[in-house]
KEDRENZA-147241 format. One line per 8 residues: number of its first residue (from 1); their letters; for each residue x, y, z of C-alpha. Coordinates in nm, 4 decimals, padded with zeros to 6 digits. Layout:
N
NUM) a) X:Y:Z ~ ... .
! end
This chain:
406
1) xxxxxxxx) 01.2334:01.1035:00.4911 ~ 01.3757:00.8559:00.2240 ~ 01.2169:00.5606:00.3430 ~ 00.9197:00.4431:00.0596 ~ 00.6458:00.3026:00.2559 ~ 00.3347:00.1145:00.2282 ~ 00.0310:00.0220:00.4632 ~ -00.3024:-00.1208:00.3557 .
9) xxxxxxxx) -00.4247:-00.1328:-00.0158 ~ -00.3499:00.1547:-00.2828 ~ -00.4134:00.1246:-00.6356 ~ -00.0694:00.0389:-00.8176 ~ -00.1362:00.3413:-01.0377 ~ -00.1914:00.6674:-00.8851 ~ -00.4932:00.8372:-00.9825 ~ -00.6511:00.5528:-01.1006 .
17) xxxxxxxx) -01.0003:00.4244:-01.0169 ~ -00.9933:00.1862:-00.6988 ~ -01.2627:00.0389:-00.4790 ~ -01.2455:-00.0270:-00.1255 ~ -01.4811:-00.2255:-00.0321 ~ -01.8122:-00.3208:-00.1071 ~ -01.7961:-00.1911:-00.4508 ~ -01.7179:00.1901:-00.2723 .
25) xxxxxxxx) -01.5171:00.4029:-00.4992 ~ -01.1837:00.4731:-00.2588 ~ -01.0843:00.8632:-00.2568 ~ -00.7697:00.9738:-00.3443 ~ -00.5867:01.2780:-00.0934 ~ -00.2247:01.3651:-00.1595 ~ -00.0357:01.5078:00.2046 ~ 00.2592:01.6698:00.0395 .
33) xxxxxxxx) 00.5457:01.9268:00.1363 ~ 00.7793:02.1962:-00.0425 ~ 00.4466:02.2702:-00.3233 ~ 00.4355:01.8923:-00.4594 ~ 00.7797:01.9095:-00.4994 ~ 00.9061:01.7233:-00.1694 ~ 00.8271:01.3970:00.0468 ~ 00.4696:01.3204:-00.0106 .
41) xxxxxxxx) 00.2249:01.0257:00.0628 ~ -00.1210:00.8931:-00.1008 ~ -00.3804:00.8420:00.1090 ~ -00.7014:00.6403:00.0219 ~ -00.9925:00.7055:00.2099 ~ -01.2723:00.4531:00.1987 ~ -01.5804:00.6262:00.1005 ~ -01.5657:01.0197:00.2601 .
49) xxxxxxxx) -01.3236:01.2778:00.1396 ~ -01.1265:01.4307:00.4369 ~ -01.3081:01.7963:00.3308 ~ -01.6425:01.7049:00.4944 ~ -01.7203:01.9155:00.7525 ~ -02.0627:01.8625:00.9703 ~ -02.0686:02.1706:01.1461 ~ -01.9289:02.5157:01.0689 .
57) xxxxxxxx) -01.5216:02.6037:01.1900 ~ -01.5312:02.7953:01.5289 ~ -01.2379:02.9660:01.7194 ~ -01.0892:02.7326:02.0192 ~ -01.0564:02.8412:02.3871 ~ -00.6982:02.6873:02.3313 ~ -00.4069:02.9395:02.2408 ~ -00.1302:02.8068:02.1499 .
65) xxxxxxxx) 00.0712:03.1205:02.0649 ~ 00.3890:03.2105:02.2152 ~ 00.4329:03.4821:02.4575 ~ 00.7676:03.6377:02.4401 ~ 00.8985:03.8739:02.7133 ~ 01.1868:04.1167:02.6249 ~ 01.4964:04.0771:02.8673 ~ 01.8347:04.1698:02.8742 .
73) xxxxxxxx) 02.0576:03.9386:02.6419 ~ 02.1196:03.6429:02.9000 ~ 02.1653:03.2525:02.9155 ~ 01.8768:03.0565:03.0281 ~ 01.8573:02.7337:03.3087 ~ 01.4752:02.6347:03.2844 ~ 01.3960:02.3751:03.5183 ~ 01.1240:02.2264:03.3242 .
81) xxxxxxxx) 01.1358:01.8578:03.5238 ~ 00.9923:02.0535:03.8286 ~ 00.6399:02.1729:03.6490 ~ 00.3467:01.9834:03.7441 ~ 00.1983:01.7341:03.5443 ~ -00.1249:01.8572:03.3986 ~ -00.3480:01.8246:03.0762 ~ -00.3122:01.6534:02.7487 .
89) xxxxxxxx) -00.0669:01.6625:02.4286 ~ -00.2471:01.9963:02.3472 ~ -00.3703:02.1862:02.6383 ~ -00.0693:02.0673:02.8610 ~ 00.1768:02.2609:02.6345 ~ 00.4108:02.5159:02.7544 ~ 00.5861:02.7373:02.5344 ~ 00.9451:02.8075:02.6323 .
97) xxxxxxxx) 01.1223:02.9015:02.3470 ~ 01.0205:03.0771:01.9974 ~ 01.1377:03.1850:01.6873 ~ 01.0283:03.2903:01.3297 ~ 01.0235:02.9368:01.2466 ~ 01.1279:02.7381:01.5556 ~ 00.9184:02.6669:01.8981 ~ 01.0436:02.4190:02.1539 .
105) xxxxxxxx) 00.7709:02.3551:02.4326 ~ 00.7651:02.1357:02.7261 ~ 00.4380:01.8815:02.7988 ~ 00.3598:01.7044:03.0655 ~ 00.0251:01.5392:03.0448 ~ -00.1437:01.3549:03.2857 ~ -00.4491:01.2271:03.0536 ~ -00.4858:01.0947:02.6859 .
113) xxxxxxxx) -00.6560:01.2931:02.4240 ~ -01.0115:01.2611:02.4915 ~ -01.1757:00.9900:02.2971 ~ -01.3622:01.1623:02.0082 ~ -01.1296:01.4962:02.0024 ~ -00.8133:01.5032:01.7732 ~ -00.5333:01.7330:01.6938 ~ -00.3908:01.8278:01.3845 .
121) xxxxxxxx) -00.0397:02.1058:01.3411 ~ -00.1124:02.2879:01.0593 ~ 00.1770:02.4994:01.1639 ~ 00.4879:02.2943:01.1821 ~ 00.6347:01.9807:01.1834 ~ 00.6735:01.8103:01.5021 ~ 00.9776:01.5866:01.6967 ~ 00.9050:01.4808:02.0146 .
129) xxxxxxxx) 01.1460:01.3916:02.2582 ~ 00.9742:01.1209:02.5306 ~ 01.1496:01.2099:02.8422 ~ 00.9122:00.9753:03.0217 ~ 00.6072:00.7306:02.9561 ~ 00.4636:00.5449:02.6982 ~ 00.1343:00.5286:02.4300 ~ 00.0156:00.5223:02.1110 .
137) xxxxxxxx) 00.0160:00.8339:01.8538 ~ -00.2451:00.7733:01.6265 ~ -00.3111:00.9055:01.3366 ~ -00.4539:00.8667:00.9635 ~ -00.1215:00.6375:00.9216 ~ -00.2037:00.3820:01.2047 ~ -00.0930:00.3426:01.5138 ~ 00.2443:00.4281:01.5954 .
145) xxxxxxxx) 00.3805:00.2839:02.0089 ~ 00.6161:00.5465:02.1970 ~ 00.8666:00.4604:02.4856 ~ 01.0886:00.6614:02.7159 ~ 01.3763:00.7972:02.5291 ~ 01.2238:00.7578:02.1592 ~ 01.1918:01.0429:01.9364 ~ 00.8874:01.0849:01.7631 .
153) xxxxxxxx) 00.8756:01.2310:01.4276 ~ 00.5017:01.3780:01.2936 ~ 00.4725:01.5546:00.9437 ~ 00.2949:01.8727:00.9549 ~ -00.1075:01.8195:00.8807 ~ -00.1165:01.5053:01.0176 ~ -00.4011:01.4197:01.2075 ~ -00.3309:01.2820:01.5561 .
161) xxxxxxxx) -00.4422:01.1526:01.9339 ~ -00.1971:01.0519:02.1658 ~ -00.2793:00.7449:02.4172 ~ -00.1104:00.7298:02.7588 ~ -00.0357:00.3553:02.8249 ~ 00.1017:00.5456:03.1662 ~ -00.0179:00.7519:03.4003 ~ 00.2028:01.0272:03.2892 .
169) xxxxxxxx) 00.4433:01.1525:03.0497 ~ 00.7008:01.4398:02.9894 ~ 00.7668:01.5266:02.6236 ~ 01.0094:01.7825:02.5021 ~ 00.8263:01.9023:02.1643 ~ 01.0041:02.1177:01.9031 ~ 00.8148:02.2409:01.6095 ~ 00.9106:02.3940:01.2724 .
177) xxxxxxxx) 00.7886:02.5249:01.0118 ~ 01.0381:02.3064:00.7967 ~ 01.0159:01.9015:00.7595 ~ 01.2474:01.7093:00.9647 ~ 01.4403:01.4379:00.8704 ~ 01.7627:01.2783:00.9358 ~ 02.0557:01.5168:00.8433 ~ 02.1474:01.5150:00.4777 .
185) xxxxxxxx) 02.4995:01.4940:00.5105 ~ 02.4137:01.1161:00.6871 ~ 02.2912:01.0097:00.3505 ~ 02.4063:00.9278:00.0274 ~ 02.2428:00.9975:-00.3079 ~ 02.0035:00.6965:-00.3042 ~ 01.8669:00.7831:00.0453 ~ 02.0375:00.5375:00.2439 .
193) xxxxxxxx) 02.2517:00.6387:00.5520 ~ 02.6130:00.6001:00.4812 ~ 02.8584:00.3611:00.6397 ~ 03.0415:00.6354:00.8061 ~ 02.6766:00.7823:00.9508 ~ 02.5569:00.7734:01.3274 ~ 02.2064:00.6664:01.1864 ~ 02.0629:00.3697:01.0131 .
201) xxxxxxxx) 01.7159:00.5144:00.7804 ~ 01.5742:00.1710:00.8833 ~ 01.6002:00.1773:01.2065 ~ 01.2685:00.3878:01.2611 ~ 00.9609:00.2790:01.4321 ~ 00.6350:00.2573:01.1861 ~ 00.2741:00.2822:01.1806 ~ 00.0643:-00.0262:01.2008 .
209) xxxxxxxx) -00.2394:00.0460:01.0285 ~ -00.5841:-00.0917:01.1519 ~ -00.9122:-00.1748:00.9544 ~ -01.0658:00.1480:00.8650 ~ -01.2585:00.3264:01.0768 ~ -01.6172:00.3950:00.8680 ~ -01.8328:00.5763:01.0888 ~ -02.0418:00.8941:01.0803 .
217) xxxxxxxx) -02.1138:01.1225:01.3126 ~ -01.9589:01.5034:01.4563 ~ -01.5453:01.4351:01.4961 ~ -01.3711:01.7400:01.6272 ~ -01.0260:01.7966:01.5297 ~ -00.8303:02.0883:01.6982 ~ -00.6242:02.2724:01.4179 ~ -00.3541:02.5177:01.4622 .
225) xxxxxxxx) -00.2838:02.7259:01.2531 ~ -00.1560:03.1290:01.1912 ~ 00.1111:03.1104:01.4617 ~ -00.0686:02.9349:01.7293 ~ -00.4459:03.0563:01.6730 ~ -00.6656:02.7285:01.7096 ~ -00.9719:02.6701:01.5530 ~ -01.2056:02.3424:01.5537 .
233) xxxxxxxx) -01.3204:02.1955:01.2497 ~ -01.5880:01.9042:01.2839 ~ -01.5723:01.6237:01.0342 ~ -01.8713:01.4043:00.9622 ~ -01.6816:01.0704:00.9624 ~ -01.4086:00.9371:01.1486 ~ -01.0648:01.0970:01.0382 ~ -00.8756:00.7409:01.0602 .
241) xxxxxxxx) -01.0420:00.5829:00.7670 ~ -00.7965:00.5039:00.5072 ~ -00.8093:00.1993:00.3622 ~ -00.4594:00.2017:00.2972 ~ -00.1387:00.4668:00.2286 ~ 00.1857:00.4679:00.0190 ~ 00.4625:00.6986:00.0966 ~ 00.7487:00.9152:00.2411 .
249) xxxxxxxx) 00.5642:01.0989:00.4662 ~ 00.4498:00.9580:00.7526 ~ 00.5050:00.9877:01.1742 ~ 00.7863:00.7478:01.2649 ~ 00.9851:00.6781:01.5785 ~ 01.3510:00.7122:01.6174 ~ 01.5149:00.5565:01.9537 ~ 01.7971:00.7669:02.0565 .
257) xxxxxxxx) 02.0000:00.4998:02.1611 ~ 02.0195:00.4087:01.7949 ~ 02.2126:00.7140:01.7449 ~ 02.5895:00.5361:01.7204 ~ 02.8227:00.7861:01.8747 ~ 03.0860:00.8948:01.6989 ~ 03.4280:00.9140:01.8771 ~ 03.8028:01.0082:01.8415 .
265) xxxxxxxx) 04.0794:01.0828:01.9632 ~ 04.0661:01.4494:02.0778 ~ 03.6907:01.6369:02.1770 ~ 03.4178:01.5825:01.9075 ~ 03.2398:01.9030:01.7921 ~ 02.8369:01.8928:01.8420 ~ 02.7797:01.8095:01.4389 ~ 02.8928:01.4565:01.5145 .
273) xxxxxxxx) 02.6380:01.3854:01.6459 ~ 02.3540:01.5379:01.4486 ~ 02.0564:01.2878:01.4413 ~ 01.8330:01.5304:01.2715 ~ 01.7921:01.8145:01.0470 ~ 01.5106:02.0978:00.9330 ~ 01.5705:02.2882:00.6806 ~ 01.8419:02.4193:00.4970 .
281) xxxxxxxx) 02.1789:02.4645:00.6314 ~ 02.3229:02.7103:00.6711 ~ 02.0207:02.9425:00.5827 ~ 01.7576:02.8118:00.7797 ~ 01.6357:02.5644:01.0461 ~ 01.8201:02.3489:01.2891 ~ 01.9897:02.0663:01.3907 ~ 01.8846:01.7995:01.6383 .
289) xxxxxxxx) 02.2057:01.6606:01.8117 ~ 02.2073:01.3525:02.0371 ~ 02.4374:01.3482:02.3014 ~ 02.4551:00.9720:02.4547 ~ 02.6937:00.7431:02.5694 ~ 03.0253:00.7643:02.3712 ~ 03.4145:00.6672:02.4535 ~ 03.5144:00.9972:02.5717 .
297) xxxxxxxx) 03.9008:01.1349:02.3828 ~ 04.1767:00.9084:02.4554 ~ 04.4385:01.1566:02.3094 ~ 04.6889:01.1486:02.7067 ~ 04.6380:01.5371:02.7326 ~ 04.2974:01.5219:02.5804 ~ 03.9912:01.7460:02.8056 ~ 03.6707:01.5783:02.7582 .
305) xxxxxxxx) 03.4884:01.8605:02.8788 ~ 03.3622:02.1120:02.5643 ~ 03.5943:02.4372:02.5406 ~ 03.3855:02.7637:02.5772 ~ 03.2335:02.8427:02.2716 ~ 03.0630:03.1050:02.0595 ~ 02.8577:03.0386:01.7150 ~ 02.7568:03.3395:01.6676 .
313) xxxxxxxx) 02.5339:03.1979:01.3863 ~ 02.3431:02.9735:01.6279 ~ 02.1020:03.0075:01.8983 ~ 02.2026:02.6492:02.1059 ~ 01.9282:02.4838:02.3380 ~ 01.9816:02.1863:02.5660 ~ 01.7323:01.9687:02.7345 ~ 01.9600:01.6950:02.9858 .
321) xxxxxxxx) 01.7330:01.3655:03.0120 ~ 01.9608:01.2886:03.2978 ~ 02.2666:01.5116:03.4927 ~ 02.5537:01.3128:03.3863 ~ 02.7173:01.5460:03.1711 ~ 03.0168:01.6836:03.2902 ~ 03.0317:02.0222:03.1620 ~ 02.7065:02.1172:03.3374 .
329) xxxxxxxx) 02.7153:01.8908:03.6512 ~ 02.5735:01.9901:03.9483 ~ 02.4063:02.2771:03.7785 ~ 02.0856:02.0983:03.6000 ~ 01.8630:01.8598:03.6931 ~ 01.6893:01.5826:03.5028 ~ 01.4641:01.8028:03.2529 ~ 01.6886:02.0793:03.2836 .
337) xxxxxxxx) 01.6797:02.3206:02.9461 ~ 01.9550:02.5578:02.8905 ~ 01.9585:02.8219:02.6413 ~ 02.2563:03.0266:02.5239 ~ 02.1932:03.2816:02.2841 ~ 02.4487:03.3215:01.9790 ~ 02.5560:03.6545:02.1210 ~ 02.7330:03.5309:02.4071 .
345) xxxxxxxx) 02.9880:03.2838:02.4755 ~ 02.9532:02.9918:02.6916 ~ 03.1541:02.7088:02.8735 ~ 03.1956:02.4250:03.1398 ~ 03.1328:02.5709:03.4737 ~ 03.3980:02.5811:03.7733 ~ 03.6316:02.2680:03.7873 ~ 03.4496:02.0660:03.5181 .
353) xxxxxxxx) 03.7256:02.1396:03.2561 ~ 03.9683:01.9891:03.5071 ~ 03.7091:01.6935:03.6372 ~ 03.6461:01.5790:03.2947 ~ 04.0390:01.4756:03.2453 ~ 03.9774:01.1773:03.4856 ~ 03.7395:01.0748:03.1932 ~ 03.9716:01.0003:02.8954 .
361) xxxxxxxx) 03.9452:00.6867:02.7434 ~ 03.5859:00.6085:02.9304 ~ 03.2502:00.5266:02.8165 ~ 03.0405:00.8384:02.9320 ~ 02.6705:00.7684:03.0604 ~ 02.4769:01.1225:02.9928 ~ 02.2156:01.1860:02.7863 ~ 02.0766:01.4839:02.6348 .
369) xxxxxxxx) 01.9296:01.6466:02.3284 ~ 02.0739:01.9274:02.1502 ~ 01.9470:02.1814:01.9207 ~ 02.1416:02.4570:01.7109 ~ 01.9583:02.7142:01.4710 ~ 02.0504:02.8161:01.1510 ~ 02.0489:03.2012:01.1813 ~ 01.7736:03.2084:01.3506 .
377) xxxxxxxx) 01.7278:03.3568:01.7311 ~ 01.4623:03.2415:01.9672 ~ 01.3114:03.4551:02.2279 ~ 01.1880:03.2871:02.5981 ~ 00.8526:03.3433:02.6868 ~ 00.6299:03.3927:02.9988 ~ 00.6203:03.0515:03.0281 ~ 01.0004:03.0018:03.0729 .
385) xxxxxxxx) 01.0144:03.2603:03.3223 ~ 00.8093:03.0966:03.5351 ~ 01.0506:02.7968:03.5630 ~ 01.3718:02.9755:03.4995 ~ 01.6965:03.0128:03.7357 ~ 01.7099:03.3592:03.7531 ~ 02.1064:03.3757:03.8597 ~ 02.1987:03.0868:03.5947 .
393) xxxxxxxx) 02.3754:03.4314:03.4477 ~ 02.6009:03.4279:03.7514 ~ 02.6860:03.0770:03.7875 ~ 03.0437:03.0664:03.6154 ~ 03.1419:03.3353:03.8581 ~ 02.9581:03.1458:04.1606 ~ 03.1807:02.8418:04.0685 ~ 03.4806:02.9905:04.0472 .
401) xxxxxx) 03.7182:02.9443:04.3222 ~ 03.8706:03.2782:04.4486 ~ 04.2198:03.3210:04.4327 ~ 04.4653:03.5619:04.6327 ~ 04.8404:03.6841:04.4886 ~ 05.0940:03.5744:04.7805 .
! end
């Protein structure tokens, strides 16, 4: 993030003597990226380092490694909306698509993180889209409230708990080896969003830091590492023990409705809808685009539906929050995910292109989240097959109206 934030009390000069309370020397920690050359935050612990374990680490019974399957090349439609609710923010994850640096899951928890348990993704930065439910993501940085249709960005290495304020939730979780941030081309050299950008960097939700929890005990942290293995480490004190922090690396929320759509006279290609980026285009990582309400093209001959496309350098994943997206109308359900590998073209189904002409110049009401990889291929997993529409590859032919010559 380009926005530097300060919460609580930190020394004016980094790496200098500072006392938190009652004459206790506060202990500094740097949470950094890119080998101390990228975004970082400095955190001040009231009296203990975050390295003080009270028990030896043990292998957890939880396994978050993806289980890819080898199948013929084909597009996929995953009906995740029909999946049952189960588990918490960790145990409820279903890994659907996976690549070398990117993993896509859905999680439909029906309970909060256990009170005295924590989770740390040491493998990847996380981007969460909240399809349903509300609650608080607690971390050492503070309390971060989230609600339906929010994005939640959680930096790699953050220690978290997810508490629900609703009976259940429906989360799309994207993991990346690389930091996730607003698309760099939306920002000027000073880190502000340009006046032409669809996003504004100040339209984010920030965590509120409470009083530090200065308490001893055994506090297990489930740490994801090495591609999805999970180790349980146990701290001898509560991990949320900061008296202050300052920096540009922290969890934040961004309302999908704060993506201000860009429209033009004819159909607008996906890059105009880009919200976030991970990695470095075009070498690695992905873009995240927000398809939300906007004025469709108003050229008198415009076809608002997308053209058939064949982006050979990207695999495309699209999560449909509602069913109003015209190109897939009649096929998708709320919570549907389509996966279109870059090696095969895809297009609107059936009469979608013709139907879309009636929407020229009108405001659409769809909401979808799209991920396009940069030179990275994704593979479906066993969990994906469990909710896949097995006939989706034929859905274009099924929708075609057969004609015969006179």
